[in-house]
N, C-alpha and C positions, 0 to 999 in steps of 0.2 A: 103398448103405448104407441100411443097414435097422434099427431100433431096438424091442425088445420092452418093449411098455408093459403086457403083463400083468399087472406085480408091482407097478405103480404102484398109489398110493391111489386107489381110484375110488369112485364112486356110484352107486348103481340110476337117478337122474335127475340132468338138466343144472341142476335147480331146485336138488337137494340139493348138489351141486357147488359151486353157485355162493354158497350160504350159507356153505358150509365156507372156502371162498375169503375170501368177506366178513372172516368171524369171524378167518382167520388172517393178514386183512390181506395176502393174495396179488392180491388182485382188480382191484388197480390196476396190476399188475405183466405186462399183456397177455397173458394166458396163451392159448393155443392149446388148445381143448376139443375133445375126439376121443374117440371109443369105443374099449374093447379087443375084443378077440376074443369076449369074452362078453356085449358088449351095452352094459356099462359104460362113465361117464362117466368121464373122467380132466383130468388138464391137465398142458399141457407148456408148460416154460418157457425163453425163450432167456437164454444167461448175459449177454451185453449189457445187456439190461432189468436184470438183478439187481444188475450192474456197475455202471450209472446212479444204482439206488438203495441201495446201499450194501453190501449183501450177497449174493456171487452164490450160496451155498450154501444160502439160508432155505428156498426152495422143497423141495429136496433132502431138507432135513432133515425134511421134513413128510412123506414118503413119495411124492412128484413126480417125474417126470423134468425134468432141465435139459439144452439142446442149445447146441453151441457157434454 
């Protein structure tokens, strides 16, 4: 199974991604930080972790990918 992350919200540097995640209060949800095909940084979130924090779609509404 594969997932296309190229259309997820992405940032030029990991530092910029981490700043954005902190601003959105997503940094405490244990994201998997990955590079897309263009070499840009994005985050992938597990649905289980979101469920523990009360809102499983929060990260997806901000343009990031989620996985089960």
